[in-house]
N, C-alpha and C positions, 0 to 999 in steps of 0.2 A: 504494500500500500504506500502511496505517496500523497503528500499534502502540499498544496500551493499556498503561499502566504496570502492573506486577505488583501484585497485592494481597498481603495476608498469606497465607501458605500455611496451609491447614487441616490440622492434624496428625491423621493417622489411624494408630494403632498396632495396633488390633485390631478384632474384629468389632463391639464396642460403639461404638467411635469411628466406624466405617463407618456403622452404623445411625443414629447421631446426625447425621452429615454428609449422609446421603442420604434418611433417612426409611424405610429398608428395614425390612420386617417380618421375623418369625422364619422364614417360609418362604423368603424371599430369602437370608437369612443361612445357612440350612441348605443351600440349593443351592450357594451360593458355597463353603461348606466342602467339599462334595462335589467341586466343580470343583477346588479346591485339592488334594484327594486324587488326582484324576485326573492333575493336573500332576505331582505328586510321583512317582506311579507310572510314568507314561510318560517322565518326564524321565530316568529311569535307563536307558532304552533308546534315546532319541534326544534331540537338543539342541533343546528347545522354548524354554526360558528359562534364563537364567544360574542355576546351582544356588543361589548365595547370595541371589538375589532371592526364593526361595521362603520364606525366613525373614522377609521383610518383605512377604508376599503382600498384606496388606490395604492398605498404602500404595502399594507399587510397581505392583501389578497391578489390584486391585479398585477402589481409589479413583481411580487415574490414569485408568482406563477410564471409570468412572461419571461423572466430572466433566463430560464433554461432553454428557450427556443434557439438562441444562437449556438448552443452546444451541439445541436443536431440539425443544421440548416437544410440538409438534404432529406431528412426523414419525412415520410408521407403518412405512415401508419403508426399510431400510438395507442397504448392501453394505459389508462389511469386506474390503478388498483385501489380498492376502498375509496371510490370516487367521492362518496359522501356529499358534500356541498358543491362538488364540481371543481375542486381546486387540486391540481392545476388544470385539469382536463377541459373544463368549460372555457376558461380564459384562452387556452391554446387553440381551441376550436374556433373561438371568435376571431382570433388573430389570423387564422388560416382559412376563414370561411369561404373565400373566393379563390383559394389556391387549388388548381386542378389536381385531382388524385388524393387530396388530403382526407384522412378519416381518423376520428378519435373514438376509441372504444372505452366507455365509462362502465367500469366493473364495480358493482355494489351489491352486497348480500342482503341489505335491509330494504324491504319492499317500499316502505314509506319514503325513504330517501330516493329510491328509483322513481317514484311518482313525481317528486320535485325535479329530478334531473330530466325526466321525460317532458315535463311542462316547459322547462327552459329550452331544451333542444328543439321542441316543436315550435315554441313561441318565437324563437330567434332564427329558426330554419338553419340549424347548424349541421355541419357534416359529421355527425356523431351517432353512435348506437349505444343504447343503455342495456346492459346485461344484468339482470337480477340473478346473480350467481356468486358463489365463493370464487375468489381469484384463482386459487389452485385447482379448481375444477374445470377451468377453461385452458385451452392451449392454442390461443390465437397466434397467428403468424404476423408479427408486427416488427417495425424497425426499432421502436423505443418503448420501453415499459417505464412508467413513472408512478410516483406516489408521494403524498405529503400528509403527515400526521396520521399515518395508517397503522403502524405497528413498529416495535423495536426491530433492529436489523436482523436478528436471528429468525424471527417469524416472517419478516418481510421478504427475506431471501427465499424462504420456502414458498411463499405466494408467487414469487417471480420466477422460480425455477422453470416451470413449463414454457415460459416465454423465452427465457434465455437459451433453453435447449433448442429452440427453433430459430435462433439467430439474433434475438433482440439484444440491445444494449440497455442497461438500466440507468436512469437518472433520478435519484431520490433526493427530495428536499428534506434536510435534517436540521436539528437544532444544535445547541452547544454541547450536548452530551454524546455527540456522534463517535468520538474516540472510544469511549467506554462501550458503546453499542457494538462497534466494529471488533473490539477486542473480545467481547463475549461471543460474537458471531463466529470467530475463528475456532471456537471449541466444537462447532457443529458443521462448519462449511470450509471449503477451500475456494478462494476467489481472488481475482485481481481487481483492485479498486483504486481509484484516484479520489482524493478528497479535495474538492474545489471550493473556492470562496463564494460567498453569497454577496450579490450587489445590493440586496434589499435590507440586510441586517448583518451587522458585523459579527454577531454571535452565530449566525447560520452557516451551514455548509451544504454543498451539493455532492452527493456520492455517486460516482460513475462506476458501474460494475460491468465488466466485459465478459468474464468467464466465471463459471460457478459450478461446483460439484460438491457432493456430500463429503464431509470429512470422515476420518476413520473413527 
C-alpha cells in the first residue's frame, strides 16, 4: 500500500464554487439542486444523511462525491455499493448524464432506500439502474466499483470482490481512520491499494484497490 501526501483542500461552499471546481454547467447544477431537494424531503421520513450535512450539501455531498471522477476519466460503467442516499452514485450520474455509454448501477439492500433512489433516477432521467440487492450477491461487469460510508474495509472488500474479479477497479471514499481499517483488512485479504488524498476534506482519503484475493 502507498499513500500520497494530502494536497490543499479545494473549498466548495456553494453551487458557484462547485461549478468552478468541476466545470459543471447550468444543467448539472440544476439537477444537483433538485437532488438536494429530494434529500431534504425524504430525509424527514427516513435517515438518509445527517440533517446538519444538508446545510453544507455542496461541500459535504456534491463535491466529496464528484472529486473521484477525474481518477477514472475513461470509465463508463460504475457500481455504487450500499448506495443509500445516492452518494457518490447519484452525483456521478448527474455529472455524466449526457455522456454516451455512461451507466451507474446503484446497489442497495434496503427497499425503502431503493424507493428514494428510484424516484431520483426517474425524476432526473439519469443513466442509472437501482438494484434492490446485497452487493455481494451481484457480479456486474463494471469499470469502477465505489462506495462511501458503506462499511469498514474488511467487509467492504468482501462486497466488492465479485466486481473486482470481473475486472473492476475500486475507488472508496474513506475517513480519517482508513489506516486502521486497511491494517485490519490485511488479516483477511491480500490486495494492492493506493491511499489518495481527498480534495473535499483534509481528514478524508480515497482508497484505490486494483487487485484483491482472500488471505490465508
